[in-house]
C-alpha positions in Angstrom: 68.8 88.9 119.7 69.6 86.9 122.9 67.2 88.0 124.9 64.6 87.3 122.4 66.3 83.4 121.4 66.4 83.1 125.7 62.5 84.1 126.0 61.0 82.7 123.2 63.0 78.8 124.1 62.0 79.5 127.7 58.5 80.3 126.6 58.3 77.2 124.7 59.1 75.2 127.5 56.7 76.5 129.5 54.1 75.4 127.5 55.7 71.9 128.0 56.4 71.9 131.1 52.0 72.2 131.7 51.5 70.4 128.9 51.4 66.9 131.2 49.1 67.5 133.7 46.8 69.5 131.3 46.1 66.5 128.5 46.7 64.0 131.6 42.7 63.9 132.3 42.0 63.2 129.0 44.6 60.7 128.1 43.6 58.9 131.4 40.2 58.7 130.4 41.0 57.7 127.0 43.3 54.9 128.2 42.0 54.2 131.3 45.6 54.8 132.8 45.1 55.0 136.8 47.2 57.6 139.2 50.0 54.8 139.5 50.2 55.0 135.8 50.2 58.6 135.3 53.4 58.8 138.4 55.5 56.4 135.6 54.3 58.8 132.7 55.6 61.8 134.7 58.8 59.8 136.4 59.9 58.9 132.4 59.3 62.6 131.8 61.7 63.4 135.1 64.3 60.9 133.4 64.7 63.0 130.2 65.0 66.2 131.9 67.5 64.4 134.0 69.8 62.7 131.5 69.5 65.6 129.1 70.3 68.1 131.6 73.0 66.4 133.1 74.6 65.5 130.2 73.9 69.0 127.7 76.6 71.2 130.4 79.6 70.2 128.9 78.1 70.5 125.2 76.8 74.0 125.7 79.8 75.0 127.0 82.4 73.8 124.3 80.1 74.2 121.3 77.6 77.3 122.4 74.5 77.4 123.3 72.7 77.5 119.8 73.8 73.6 119.2 71.9 72.6 122.5 68.9 75.2 122.0 68.4 73.7 118.1 68.9 70.1 119.2 66.6 70.8 122.3 63.7 72.0 120.5 64.2 69.5 117.7 63.2 66.4 120.0 60.0 68.7 121.4 58.8 69.0 117.9 59.3 65.5 117.0 57.7 64.3 120.1 54.8 66.3 120.1 53.5 65.6 116.6 54.3 62.0 117.3 52.7 62.0 120.8 48.8 62.3 119.4 49.5 59.2 117.5 50.3 56.9 120.7 48.6 53.4 120.6 48.8 53.2 124.7 50.4 53.2 128.1 53.9 52.2 126.4 54.1 54.5 124.1 52.9 57.0 125.8 56.3 56.7 128.4 58.3 56.5 126.1 57.4 59.5 124.3 57.4 61.8 127.3 60.7 60.5 128.1 61.8 61.6 124.7 59.9 65.4 125.7 61.7 65.1 128.7 65.0 65.3 126.9 64.2 67.9 124.8 62.7 70.1 127.6 66.0 69.3 130.0 68.0 70.4 126.8 66.2 73.6 126.2 65.8 75.1 129.9 69.6 74.6 130.4 70.4 76.2 127.1 67.9 79.0 127.3 69.1 79.9 131.1 72.6 79.6 130.4 72.6 82.0 127.6 70.6 84.5 129.6 72.7 84.4 132.3 75.5 85.1 129.9 73.7 88.5 128.9 74.2 90.8 132.0 76.3 89.7 134.5 76.2 92.3 137.1 72.3 91.7 137.1 72.4 88.5 136.3 69.3 87.3 138.9 67.1 90.3 138.0 67.8 89.3 134.1 66.6 85.6 135.1 63.9 86.3 136.6 62.4 88.4 133.6 63.6 85.8 131.1 61.6 83.2 133.2 58.5 84.9 133.3 58.1 83.9 129.7 58.0 80.6 131.1 55.1 81.3 133.4 53.4 82.7 130.1 53.7 79.5 128.5 52.4 77.8 131.3 49.4 79.8 131.5 49.3 79.2 127.5 48.8 75.5 127.6 46.2 75.2 129.8 43.9 78.2 129.2 44.2 77.8 125.2 43.1 73.5 126.0 40.0 74.8 128.4 39.1 77.8 126.3 40.0 77.4 122.6 39.9 73.8 121.9 37.6 72.6 124.5 40.1 69.9 126.1 41.4 68.6 122.4 44.4 67.4 124.0 45.3 66.0 120.1 44.7 69.9 118.2 46.8 71.0 121.7 49.8 69.0 121.2 49.7 69.5 117.0 49.8 73.6 118.1 52.4 73.2 120.4 54.6 71.5 117.7 53.9 74.2 115.1 55.0 77.0 117.9 58.2 74.8 118.6 59.1 74.4 115.0 59.2 77.9 114.6 61.3 78.7 117.3 63.7 75.9 116.2 63.6 78.4 113.0 64.2 81.5 115.1 67.3 79.7 116.9 68.6 78.6 113.6 68.9 81.8 111.9 69.8 84.2 115.3 73.4 84.7 115.9 74.7 83.9 119.0 78.2 83.9 120.6 80.7 81.4 120.5 82.3 79.8 124.0 84.4 81.6 125.7 87.4 80.3 126.6 87.5 80.5 130.2 84.0 79.3 130.3 85.0 76.0 128.4 84.6 72.8 130.1 88.0 71.4 131.2 88.1 67.8 132.7 90.9 69.2 134.8 89.0 71.6 136.3 85.6 69.3 136.9 87.5 68.6 140.1 87.3 71.8 141.9 83.7 72.4 140.7 81.8 69.1 141.8 83.7 69.1 145.0 82.2 72.6 146.5 79.7 71.9 149.1 77.6 75.1 147.6 76.8 73.4 144.3 75.4 70.0 146.1 73.3 72.2 148.3 71.9 74.5 145.5 71.0 71.1 143.6 69.4 70.0 147.0 67.2 72.7 147.1 66.1 72.8 143.4 64.7 69.3 144.3 63.1 70.5 146.7 61.4 73.2 144.5 61.0 71.2 141.4 59.2 68.9 143.3 56.6 71.6 144.6 56.5 73.7 141.1 56.2 70.3 138.7 54.0 68.8 141.4 51.1 71.5 140.7 51.7 71.6 136.8 51.0 67.9 136.7 48.7 67.0 139.3 46.5 70.1 140.0 43.9 69.2 137.8 43.4 65.8 138.7 43.3 66.7 142.3 40.6 69.2 141.7 38.3 67.2 139.4 38.8 64.6 142.0 37.4 67.5 144.5 34.1 67.9 142.6 35.5 71.2 140.4 34.6 70.7 136.3 37.7 70.3 134.4 37.8 73.3 132.0 37.5 75.2 135.4 40.0 73.3 137.2 42.7 73.8 133.6 41.9 77.8 134.1 42.5 77.6 137.8 45.9 76.4 136.7 46.5 79.0 133.9 45.0 81.9 135.5 45.9 81.2 138.8 49.3 79.2 139.0 50.9 80.4 135.6 49.6 84.0 136.5 50.9 83.8 139.9 54.5 82.9 138.3 54.1 85.8 136.0 53.5 88.5 138.1 55.9 87.3 140.7 58.6 87.1 139.0 57.8 90.9 136.8 57.8 92.1 140.3 60.7 90.4 142.1 63.0 91.6 139.6 63.3 95.3 141.0 63.2 93.7 144.2 66.5 91.6 143.3 68.3 95.5 142.2 68.3 95.7 146.1 67.7 92.8 148.5 69.6 89.7 148.7 69.0 86.7 146.3 68.7 84.0 149.5 66.9 86.2 151.5 64.3 86.4 148.3 64.1 82.8 148.2 64.1 82.3 152.3 60.9 84.1 152.3 59.5 82.6 148.9 60.4 78.9 150.9 58.3 80.1 153.4 55.3 81.2 151.4 54.9 78.2 149.6 55.0 76.0 152.7 51.4 78.3 153.8 49.8 78.4 150.6 50.6 74.9 148.8 49.5 73.3 152.2 45.5 75.1 152.2 45.9 75.0 148.6 45.1 71.5 148.8 42.7 71.4 151.6 39.9 73.3 149.9 37.6 72.0 147.3 35.8 75.6 146.9 36.6 76.9 143.2 37.2 80.9 144.2 39.1 79.5 147.7 41.1 77.1 145.5 41.8 80.0 142.9 43.2 82.6 145.0 45.6 80.3 147.4 47.0 79.0 143.8 47.6 81.9 142.4 49.5 83.4 145.5 51.3 79.4 145.4 52.2 80.2 142.3 53.2 84.0 143.1 55.5 82.7 146.1 57.5 80.0 143.8 58.2 82.8 141.1 61.4 84.1 142.1 63.0 80.6 143.2 64.2 78.5 139.8 65.7 81.5 137.9 66.9 83.0 141.2 69.1 80.0 142.3 70.7 79.5 138.7 71.3 83.7 139.7 73.2 82.3 142.3 75.0 79.2 140.7 76.3 81.9 138.0 77.7 83.9 140.7 79.5 81.2 142.4 81.0 79.3 139.3 82.0 81.7 136.6 84.1 79.2 135.1 81.9 75.8 133.7 79.0 77.7 134.5 76.8 75.8 131.9 78.2 72.6 133.4 77.1 74.3 137.5 73.7 75.2 135.9 73.0 71.6 134.2 74.4 69.9 137.5 71.7 72.0 139.7 68.8 71.5 137.2 69.5 67.7 137.5 68.7 67.8 141.0 65.9 69.5 140.4 64.1 66.8 137.7 65.1 64.3 140.1 63.2 66.0 142.7 60.0 65.5 139.7 61.0 62.0 139.5 61.0 61.2 142.8 57.9 62.9 143.8 55.8 61.4 140.6 56.6 57.9 142.1 56.0 59.3 145.4 52.8 60.8 144.7 51.4 58.2 142.5 52.2 55.8 144.8 49.8 57.4 147.4 47.1 57.9 145.6 47.4 54.5 144.0 44.1 53.7 141.7 41.9 56.3 143.9 42.5 60.0 142.3 40.5 60.9 145.6 43.6 60.3 147.5 45.9 62.8 145.4 44.9 65.3 148.4 46.8 62.9 151.0 49.5 62.2 148.2 50.2 65.9 147.3 51.7 67.2 151.0 54.6 66.5 149.6 54.8 69.3 148.1 54.4 71.7 151.3 56.4 69.1 153.1 59.4 70.1 150.8 58.9 73.4 151.1 59.6 73.5 154.7 62.8 71.3 153.9 63.7 74.1 151.7 63.9 76.7 154.6 66.6 75.0 156.1 68.8 74.2 153.1 68.2 78.0 152.7 69.9 78.8 155.7 72.6 76.2 155.4 73.5 77.3 151.9 74.9 80.8 153.6 77.7 79.0 155.2 79.3 77.3 152.5 79.0 79.5 149.3 82.4 80.5 147.9 
């Protein structure tokens, strides 16, 4: 039941992680939004993710994961029900901020819960649970393109209903109360915050989220600007990128039983730099699909495996440490969204240049991965 609770929550988070990139072309057409305004909307969602992840860690350590998961899913359900009634740019910004708050609470709570299930095989467990993030990410653009014909209003209501069902599952599932050893204690915060490893892992996730959410939020608009029809672009995101994440996490789970988590993430970082660079240079749908798939495959192990490293390095106040590291990740989304939107300006065709931020961040990840090895406790 603990695994089920984590899995369904991560699935919903996967659906909302792909939501903005899926509906952004239609929102832009309906409200005449520029890429610069798209960047502000993505920044608002990232700001919600940042604040939620930073604040929810102590709550989870002291009160348990259940309250966090229920609260986060309530935010998601309400926001998606209200989004189709938005009146323009400002209301969209506010609602995406609230969606970010819900998502930040859910992703921290679900990963903390999965981390507690099997400490001996934490990296494998987190990769298997986060496989369902990829399924959620696949479902959103796939449903939009093939079932709802880009009807973003119906998509929002559908995901809101699924989030409400997941909220009901969390409400009736018995989750263990927080243990005394894991509780947040202000007196113990200093040693945790004073660890260089915490901030290097945070910076590593900062760069990684810049890459992953950069693809989720901007790839469809970029592909459309290259002349690829919107339904085809949505399927490249779902059946290419999301499927790569799913298969990558499924395959790497067995590898992590034998290989070092740091070595796995190092190889992944190198592969990310290569595939994302070529991904944004092509305008041919079949080639784009292949490169996007391999980009997803290479990104697959990074997020859950980094959280597994955090869980092993910080056995006390684990949720707080995870919340801090995840917060760094969302800051990466906030910063990169503004940078990408600003470089693109009012011309969607300039996204090709703006998206070079993604392979550049991947290259930096290689150096940070090497530095982490010298400071892990």
